[in-house]
N, C-alpha and C positions, 0 to 999 in steps of 0.2 A: 829107094824110097834113101831120105835122106834126114835129119834130126829137126828138120824147119819142117814140114809133110803137116803131123802130127799137131806143132802147134798153128800151123796157118790154118787146120780146118777146126781148131777150138777156137782159134778167133774169131774166123768164121762164122762159125755158131752161135758164138756170142754175139756178134755183130746181127745176126739173125734174130738172138731173142730178144735184143734189144726194140729192134725193129719191131718186135711183134708186140712188145708188151710197150710200146709207145706207140702201136697203131688202135691197141686196146682202150686206155684209158682217153683216145678220143674219140672210140666207137661206141663207150659206153655211157649209158643215159646219163643224164647231171645230175638225180638220186643215187647214181653206183649201181649196185646191184638190185637196190629193192629193199635190204636187210635192212639197213637204218631207217627208212619211212617205213618200213610195216611195224619196228620195234615201236617209235614214236606215236604211231594211230593206236597199236592196243597198248602203251602208256598211257594214253589219252582215255583210251575207253574206258581202261581198270581203275582212273583218274574218277570222270565222271559216275564210272557205279560207286564206288567207294560213295566217295561225299554222297551220293542221295540215298544211302544203304545207311551212312553215320550220322547222315542228318535225323533220317527218321525214329535212326536206334536212339539217340540221347536225348530226343526231345518225348518219345517217349518212357521212356526212362523218367524225365523231370514228373513227366504229369504222373505218370505211376508212384513215385516219393509223394507227391505234391494229396495224392486220392488217400494215398496211406495216412499221412500228417495230419490231412483236413477230416479223412470217413468218408469221404464221398466218395468209393470207389470208383465209377468208371465216368465220372465226369470230367474231370482234369486227361487224364490217359487218351477218352475223344478228339478233346480238344486240340491237345498238343499233339497227336497223331496228326491232325491234318494241318499244326503250323508246320510240321517237321517235315510233313510232304512241300506244303508251301516254302518251302525253307531250299529242300533239297532241290524242286525246279529251281529255284535264284539261283544258288549255284549252277546247276547245271547249264543255265543260258549263259553266265555268265563266265564258263569254262570256252562255249563255244564260243562268245562271240569274240572271246579275246584268242583263240588257239591262234593264228599266226599271226602276235605281237609275243614280244619276249616279254620274257616273266615281269610283274612287277607297273607293267605298259597301262596306264591307264587311258583309253582314249574317250573325248567326249565331254569331258565331265567340266564345269564353267570355272571359270576361273586357274584351268590347268594349262601352264606352259610351258616349255622346254626351256631348260634349268642355260643359262648362257655365260659367260666369264664375265660381258660387259658387265660395269654401274647402270642404274636408268636415274635421269637427272631429273 
């Protein structure tokens, strides 16, 4: 056994590891191991839930304040409760509709043209 044997075996081991790592990259699904996809879905679900709850809580708070100001206890709170549910559902609809697009992208809006660098004559 000479000096070259350990180095050769380490080089061979390194080559085998590189080959194995390269094969795993191509064999893995497009999303990787799925952790990023799961976190993205969890984040979207949390966002949708929070938007729904916050819309109802804020609207009930506004209704409660108006009831205290005008002295009409259940009227404004009930009206704003249903308005909050409607606003929350609208937020959920908008979030689900734009789920596959980038943040801030509006699709299907009249007059919504893509920005380009050329001047219009």
